[in-house]
Each structure stands twice: as C-alpha cells, then as structure tokens.
C-alpha positions in Angstrom: -29.6 -0.2 -10.0 -28.4 -2.8 -12.0 -25.3 -4.9 -11.9 -23.5 -3.2 -14.8 -24.1 0.3 -12.6 -22.8 -1.1 -9.5 -19.7 -2.4 -11.1 -19.0 0.9 -12.9 -19.8 3.2 -9.7 -17.1 1.3 -7.7 -14.6 1.8 -10.3 -15.7 5.3 -10.5 -15.3 6.1 -6.6 -12.1 4.2 -5.7 -10.8 6.2 -9.1 -11.9 9.8 -7.3 -10.1 8.6 -4.1 -7.0 8.0 -6.2 -6.7 10.4 -8.7 -7.4 14.0 -6.6 -7.6 15.4 -9.7 -10.8 14.6 -10.7 -12.4 15.9 -7.9 -10.4 19.3 -8.7 -11.5 19.2 -12.1 -15.4 19.0 -11.0 -15.2 21.2 -8.8 -13.6 23.7 -11.1 -15.9 23.1 -13.3 -19.0 23.7 -10.9 -17.6 26.7 -9.9 -16.6 28.3 -13.1 -20.8 27.4 -13.9 -20.0 24.8 -16.4 -22.0 21.9 -14.8 -24.4 22.2 -11.8 -22.6 19.0 -10.6 -20.6 15.4 -11.0 -23.6 14.1 -12.5 -24.0 16.5 -15.1 -20.7 15.4 -17.0 -21.4 12.3 -19.6 -18.5 9.8 -19.5 -17.1 9.1 -22.9 -15.2 6.4 -22.1 -13.1 4.3 -19.2 -9.9 2.4 -20.0 -8.0 -0.6 -18.2 -4.7 -2.1 -19.1 -4.2 -6.0 -18.7 -1.3 -8.0 -19.6 -0.8 -10.8 -22.8 -0.5 -13.5 -20.8 -2.4 -16.9 -19.9 -5.9 -16.9 -18.1 -5.4 -12.7 -18.5 -5.6 -9.9 -20.9 -7.8 -8.7 -23.3 -9.8 -12.2 -23.4 -10.6 -12.4 -19.7 -11.2 -8.9 -18.7 -13.5 -8.6 -21.5 -16.2 -11.4 -20.5 -16.8 -9.0 -17.5 -18.4 -6.3 -19.9 -19.6 -8.6 -22.7 -21.8 -10.3 -19.6 -23.6 -6.7 -19.4 -24.3 -6.2 -23.1 -21.5 -4.1 -24.0 -20.4 -4.9 -28.2 -16.6 -5.6 -29.4 -16.1 -3.6 -32.0 -12.6 -1.8 -33.9 -8.8 -3.7 -32.8 -6.0 -1.1 -32.7 -2.3 -1.7 -32.4 0.5 0.4 -31.1 3.9 -1.0 -32.4 6.1 1.3 -30.5 4.6 0.4 -27.0 4.0 -3.2 -28.0 0.1 -3.3 -27.3 -2.9 -4.7 -29.0 -6.2 -2.9 -27.5 -10.4 -3.2 -28.7 -13.3 -1.0 -28.0 -16.7 -1.9 -26.8 -19.6 -0.4 -27.2 -22.2 0.3 -24.5 -25.9 -1.5 -24.2 -27.2 2.1 -24.2 -26.0 5.6 -24.9 -26.0 6.8 -21.0 -22.9 4.1 -20.4 -19.2 4.6 -21.1 -17.6 3.2 -23.8 -15.0 1.2 -22.6 -11.3 0.6 -24.1 -8.9 -2.3 -23.1 -5.4 -2.6 -24.4 -3.0 -5.3 -23.5 1.0 -5.7 -23.4 2.7 -7.9 -26.1 4.4 -9.7 -23.0 6.4 -11.9 -25.9 7.5 -8.9 -27.6 9.6 -7.8 -24.7 13.2 -8.9 -23.6 13.4 -11.8 -21.4 14.1 -10.3 -18.4 11.4 -8.4 -18.6 9.3 -11.7 -19.6 10.6 -13.7 -16.5 9.6 -10.6 -14.2 6.3 -10.0 -15.6 5.4 -14.2 -15.7 7.3 -14.4 -12.1 3.9 -13.0 -11.0 1.4 -13.5 -13.1 2.0 -17.3 -12.9 0.2 -17.5 -9.5 -3.0 -16.9 -11.8 -3.6 -20.7 -12.5 -7.0 -20.1 -14.4 -8.8 -17.6 -15.4 -10.2 -15.7 -12.5 -12.8 -14.0 -14.4 -14.7 -17.8 -14.9 -15.0 -17.9 -11.2 -17.0 -14.9 -10.7 -20.7 -15.0 -10.4 -20.7 -11.9 -12.7 -24.6 -11.1 -12.0 -23.0 -10.0 -8.6 -22.1 -6.5 -8.9 -19.9 -6.3 -5.7 -18.2 -9.2 -6.3 -17.3 -7.7 -9.5 -16.3 -4.6 -7.9 -14.0 -6.4 -5.3 -12.3 -8.4 -7.9 -11.3 -5.2 -10.1 -10.0 -3.8 -6.8 -8.4 -7.1 -5.8 -5.0 -8.4 -5.8 -4.5 -11.2 -8.9 -0.5 -11.6 -7.8 1.8 -10.7 -5.1 3.5 -7.1 -4.5 6.0 -6.5 -6.8 8.9 -5.2 -5.4 10.9 -1.8 -6.1 13.7 -3.4 -8.5 10.8 -5.2 -10.6 9.3 -1.7 -10.4 12.2 -0.3 -11.9 13.7 -2.9 -14.2 10.2 -2.9 -16.2 10.1 0.6 -16.1 13.2 1.1 -18.0 11.5 -1.3 -20.8 7.8 -1.0 -20.6 6.3 2.2 -18.5 3.2 0.3 -19.0 4.5 -2.9 -17.7 5.8 -1.4 -14.7 2.4 0.6 -14.2 0.1 -2.7 -14.7 2.8 -4.7 -12.6 1.5 -2.6 -10.0 -1.8 -1.2 -10.5 -3.7 -4.3 -12.2 -7.1 -3.1 -12.6 -7.3 0.0 -11.5 -9.4 2.7 -13.9 -6.3 3.9 -16.0 -8.9 7.1 -16.8 -12.4 8.1 -17.1 -13.2 11.2 -19.7 -15.2 13.8 -19.8 -17.2 14.4 -23.2 -16.6 18.2 -23.5 -18.7 18.6 -26.8 -22.1 18.4 -24.8 -20.5 21.3 -22.7 -21.7 25.0 -23.0 -20.4 27.0 -25.6 -16.8 28.1 -24.7 -15.5 25.1 -22.8 -17.6 22.6 -26.0 -14.1 22.0 -27.5 -10.5 20.6 -26.5 -9.1 23.7 -27.5 -11.9 25.7 -25.3 -11.8 23.6 -22.0 -7.5 22.6 -22.4 -6.9 26.9 -21.9 -9.9 26.6 -19.2 -7.8 23.8 -17.3 -4.7 25.4 -18.1 -6.0 28.5 -16.2 -7.0 26.9 -13.3 -3.3 24.9 -12.8 -3.9 21.5 -14.5 -1.0 20.1 -16.1 -1.7 18.3 -19.4 -0.1 15.7 -21.8 2.0 17.8 -24.7 3.1 14.5 -26.4 2.0 14.8 -29.7 0.7 18.6 -29.0 -1.9 19.0 -26.5 -4.8 18.7 -28.8 -4.5 15.0 -30.6 -6.4 15.1 -33.5 -7.4 11.9 -35.6 -6.6 12.5 -39.1 -10.3 12.5 -40.5 -10.3 16.0 -38.1 -13.6 14.3 -36.3 -12.3 13.2 -32.8 -9.8 15.5 -30.3 -8.7 14.1 -27.4 -6.4 15.6 -24.6 -5.0 14.5 -21.0 -4.0 15.6 -17.9 -0.7 14.2 -16.8 -0.9 11.5 -13.6 0.1 12.8 -10.6 2.6 10.8 -8.7 1.3 9.0 -5.8 3.2 7.4 -2.8 3.4 3.2 -3.6 3.7 0.4 -1.3 5.6 -2.3 -2.5 7.3 -5.6 -1.3 9.0 -5.6 1.8 6.8 -2.1 2.8 9.2 -0.2 1.0 7.5 2.8 -0.5 8.1 5.1 -3.8 6.3 7.5 -5.6 5.0 6.2 -8.9 2.6 7.5 -11.5 -1.0 6.8 -10.8 -4.3 7.7 -13.3 -5.6 10.4 -15.5 -8.0 12.2 -17.1 -8.9 12.3 -20.6 -10.9 14.9 -22.4 -13.0 14.0 -25.6 -14.6 16.0 -28.0 -16.7 13.7 -30.8 -17.1 16.1 -33.5 -20.7 16.1 -35.7 -20.5 13.4 -39.2 -20.5 16.1 -41.9 -23.4 14.3 -42.7 -25.4 15.4 -40.2 -24.0 19.1 -40.2 -27.1 20.6 -40.9 -29.0 19.4 -37.8 -29.5 21.9 -35.4 -27.7 21.5 -32.1 -30.8 20.5 -29.7 -31.5 17.4 -32.2 -27.9 16.1 -32.2 -27.2 12.8 -30.6 -24.2 10.3 -29.9 -24.9 8.6 -33.1 -24.5 11.9 -35.0 -21.0 12.3 -33.7 -17.5 10.5 -34.5 -17.4 7.0 -33.2 -14.7 4.9 -32.2 -11.1 6.1 -31.2 -7.9 6.7 -33.3 -4.5 4.6 -32.8 -2.7 8.1 -33.0 -4.3 9.7 -30.3 -4.8 7.1 -28.1 -1.0 6.4 -28.4 0.4 9.3 -26.9 -2.7 9.1 -24.4 -0.8 6.2 -23.0 1.8 8.8 -22.0 -0.2 10.3 -19.5 1.5 7.8 -16.8 5.0 8.0 -18.6 7.8 9.5 -16.9 8.8 11.8 -20.1 5.3 13.5 -19.0 5.2 13.2 -15.1 8.8 14.4 -14.9 7.9 17.8 -16.5 8.2 20.5 -14.0 
C-alpha cells in the first residue's frame, strides 16, 4: 500500500464511523444490486474545510497532497460564504480529486475573528512542516488530531450565527467533510444524479434541496447532489454536549464532453468527461451542514 493509500484509507475509515449514511447508502446500493461491494464505488472527490489564519489554511494542508503527487488546479471564490477554494488533480485516476476550501477569516466581524484566533493562535508554526510526509500513519494521525483546544458551546454558537462554516471547522478541524460517489459509472437506471436521487429518496435518505436537489453547471457537464448531514452528539469544553451537523455524502455525474459524444460507452474514460468543479454547485453543497438544511423535518 502506498503512503497516499494509507492516508486516504485512514480518512475514509474514520469518516464512515462518524457518518452513518455512508454505510447505509453502500448497503442500499448492494441490496439493490447496483454494486457488489463498497470497493465498486468510484470516489469522485473528497473535501476538506480550513481556516485562513497564520500557519494553517490551504497553504498548509495542500502540502500533504502535493507531496503525494496531486496537482493544484482551478481557484474558486464564494463571496457570500466568504470562502476561497482550490481543487487538486490526483496522481492517478484511481485516486479521488481533492477539494480544499478556506474561510476568509479577515472578512468576518471582529467578534468572530477574535473567537477564531483565540483557538488558532495556539498553533505557533505550520504543523505540516513538522510532519514526516512519508509516514502515512503519522499523517493519518495528524489529520484526526486536535490542533487547538476543544471549543466552548458558547463560542461555537456565536460563530454559527455568523458563519456556520466557521463553527463546523472550529469543532471538526480536518475531519473529512464529504466523499463523493461517481454515479456516471453505475449501471443504467442509477447513472444520472436525477435517477440516483430518486433511488436515495425511495430508501429514505434526505437530500440537500438548496438550489434544487440536482445542482447543474451552466455548461450542463456536471450535475451534483448531496445528503443532508445528520446531527451527531458532540462533546465541547467542560464536557458539555450539543448535537451538531456531522459530515455528509455527495453524488456527482460528470457528463461526456461534446467532442467525445460518439465514443461507445465501453471506451469512455475519466479524461472524456467534464473535469473540475462549479462554484455555484459547490456553494449550495456547502449548505449540507447548515441549519437551513439540517433543521428541516
């Protein structure tokens, strides 16, 4: 197993433990006969959330994946959510793309900035610089370790009132925000986001309906949807507990590019499909952990 595979497997195993929908969706797909097992799923991309503060953020976290051969690609800006983001192409097609977003902390209110810095100022140097990136177990441990003290519920709620993204990261840190099922590689009847959504809803899964349940890029090449994050019990400072949004599952349909439309289905590869991401789709998918979605009955 490569170092990258050790890191990716560590991320996925903990994510599955914390996100009950992952196992439930895989089980539903198996019982429906869509796949034989979880390994049949192509993971389109995984996503991380970060804070734009000294020593952290995209510039720190990306070093891990650049070291493993990922290539930094397009930049995205989310003005309303005050986020910057990049996506990273994997060193081989069998690996997921990576999407890393970062909160523009300096664009928040003084109060929110002070709360965030009261935690992140505990980080005195870029923590990735001290990691042996060739030690997969050490990197896996780092991605699931606290970088600052556990927040108080009061701070969490104050941040959430202004930026639900900020609140999510102050508690969850680098925990995987989502993984993504590539539906276009599934069998007919399930290989579009619209068809897959219908299957999920029939099985009782709740979908993020911000901007519609199917979010489609203007060029019509990329369609996406996602579940709504389940509320999970979280332990804050002083052992106080509160139910907060966990992570979620995303679904992506990358359509064949017009210039390859004549290719027989058996010959279609990753490079023949729409690549990259779409800011407007992603903007709505972020809301899978927001109370406007999680709070719906």
